[in-house]
Phi, psi and omega in degrees: 000125181283135172287162181298316182297319179292322179296318180297317180297314180295319179295318179296319177297319179295320178297318177299319179300313180297315182297313181294321179297315180297317178296323182292330180295348181297337181291348175282346180282120184295140176084359180286131181294142180277163177296150184305327184286345181242001182300319184274003182289122183294344180258011185301317179254122005259007196285337178295317179295319179295315179298314182297316181294317181294312181294321179296321178295317177298321180293325178287317186281326187310308182301328180295329184289345180267001178279115182296329179296321179294317179296322184281317187268329182230066184298325179295318178296321177300318180291319179297313178296327177298318178295320178298316180297312182298317179299316179299318180293316183293317177292317179297321179292317181295314179289329176296322178296319179296316179293326179296321179297327182269009182297148182257006181265008174103177186293332180293313177298319178299317180297318182295309184283330176289325175297317176304313182299316182294313181294322178298314178298315182296312183298318181291316179297321178296316179298318181295315180298321179293326177294319178297323180277000179065025173271076195289324180297314178292323178303315181295323178297317181287332175292324176297316177297316180300315183288331174301325178282323175300323182293351175302332177299329178280312185294329174303315184282348171278317184287327184300309178294330176295318182296332180291341178269356183261155181279055178227153176292148182300320180297319179294318179297321182293328177295320177290319181296333179302334176255321182295337183288341185225331182298311177299324177302314182292323178296316178299318179299317180294320178296320178296316181295320179294319178296321180292322177295320179297318178297318180295319181291324179292323177293316180299319181293321180291328178283321185289326183224070181289331183224135174260123180251120180258159179300326181295324178294319181295318182295317182296333177284000000 
């Protein structure tokens, strides 16, 4: 049962995902000017539009995949949306890696965003392989990691306006954002997974051994 505060956080996160995805689809519109930080990227055309569309689709579909009601009542739809999500992540990760190589903010920014692309590709591919093998508990854990990385599309757009209020150059801020956009997300996901495992193991132990019966107790009876 979701607490009110947790429900509010999840709902707010889902709204952010939808908003960022809709804004990202603007790159499909021909002739639309690109953001200043990507104008000079030699791989911008056509890969920026492909990356934006793929990542935005993953961002839209991802939150739906965590709904237990969807998994239980509409498993076929869950699998179809899962394929859409994985395709969006894999295409988004591959094109993101290409765009990272062409960044004009220097090697630090390239290292940050190319690392994001590689880890995103790995986590998503790992989650998909576990689903195929029907290792569903592990599959869900890797999907959480994958979506934490997908959510970097949101955190980038949170940090960018904040950086504009700080006394730093935009290029310098973008180099930091190249790591801040996804490393904290992944740390939060790992902390959540560890806490969930601890709760699960404590419940299992309490169910498995509610009473200890010793030989002396049996004899005394």
